[in-house]
C-alpha positions in Angstrom: 12.1 -3.1 -3.4 14.7 -0.6 -3.8 15.3 2.7 -2.1 17.3 5.6 -3.4 18.6 8.3 -1.2 20.2 11.5 -2.8 21.5 14.8 -0.3 22.8 17.8 -1.7 23.7 21.0 0.2 22.9 24.2 -1.7 22.9 28.2 -1.0 19.4 28.8 -1.9 16.7 30.2 0.3 13.7 28.2 1.3 11.4 29.7 -1.3 14.0 29.1 -4.1 14.7 25.7 -3.3 11.2 24.9 -3.0 10.2 26.3 -6.2 13.0 24.0 -7.5 11.4 20.9 -6.2 8.2 21.6 -7.3 9.8 22.4 -10.7 11.3 18.7 -10.5 7.8 17.5 -9.7 6.3 18.9 -12.4 8.6 18.0 -14.9 8.2 14.1 -13.3 4.2 14.4 -13.4 4.6 15.8 -16.9 6.9 12.9 -18.5 5.9 9.7 -16.4 2.1 10.6 -14.9 1.8 11.0 -10.9 0.7 13.5 -8.6 2.5 15.7 -5.9 1.6 17.7 -2.9 3.4 19.4 -0.5 3.3 18.4 3.6 4.8 21.2 5.2 8.3 21.5 3.5 8.0 18.3 2.0 7.0 17.5 -1.6 5.3 14.2 -1.9 5.3 12.3 -5.4 3.4 9.3 -6.2 2.9 7.0 -8.8 2.5 3.4 -9.7 5.6 2.0 -8.5 7.0 4.9 -7.3 6.5 7.0 -3.9 9.3 9.6 -3.3 9.6 12.9 -0.9 12.0 15.6 -1.8 12.4 17.7 2.1 13.8 21.1 1.5 15.5 23.1 4.0 17.8 26.0 4.0 20.8 23.9 4.3 20.4 20.9 1.9 17.6 18.7 -0.2 17.1 15.2 0.6 15.2 13.2 -2.0 14.0 9.6 -0.9 12.7 7.5 -3.4 11.0 4.1 -3.1 10.5 1.9 -5.6 8.1 -1.0 -6.4 9.5 -4.4 -7.6 8.9 -3.3 -11.3 10.9 -0.2 -11.1 13.3 -1.9 -9.0 14.8 -2.9 -12.4 15.7 0.7 -13.6 17.0 2.0 -9.8 20.4 2.7 -11.4 19.4 4.8 -14.4 16.4 6.9 -12.0 19.5 7.6 -9.3 21.6 8.7 -11.8 18.8 11.0 -13.6 18.1 12.5 -9.9 21.8 13.3 -8.8 22.3 14.7 -12.7 19.1 16.9 -12.4 20.2 17.9 -8.9 23.5 19.1 -9.9 22.3 21.2 -12.8 19.6 22.8 -11.3 21.8 23.6 -7.7 24.7 24.9 -9.4 
């Protein structure tokens, strides 16, 4: 099992950062399958081999991903994609 944690500060209000997180989860679901739902200000995404949470606040966004054994082999690629996506959408 592998874990990924990415934190990014932002200047958006809570409504906007939640919308960005929802857009990211929609892209993931369209590309890889899986489902997502909100619990408070935390968006949870799950599919086979991947369990992720995107925590949204007015100060930062925190992406925590737990990868199963098979997905651990592509940990570096996934982490790079998450960082790139956050950097692109938060600037």
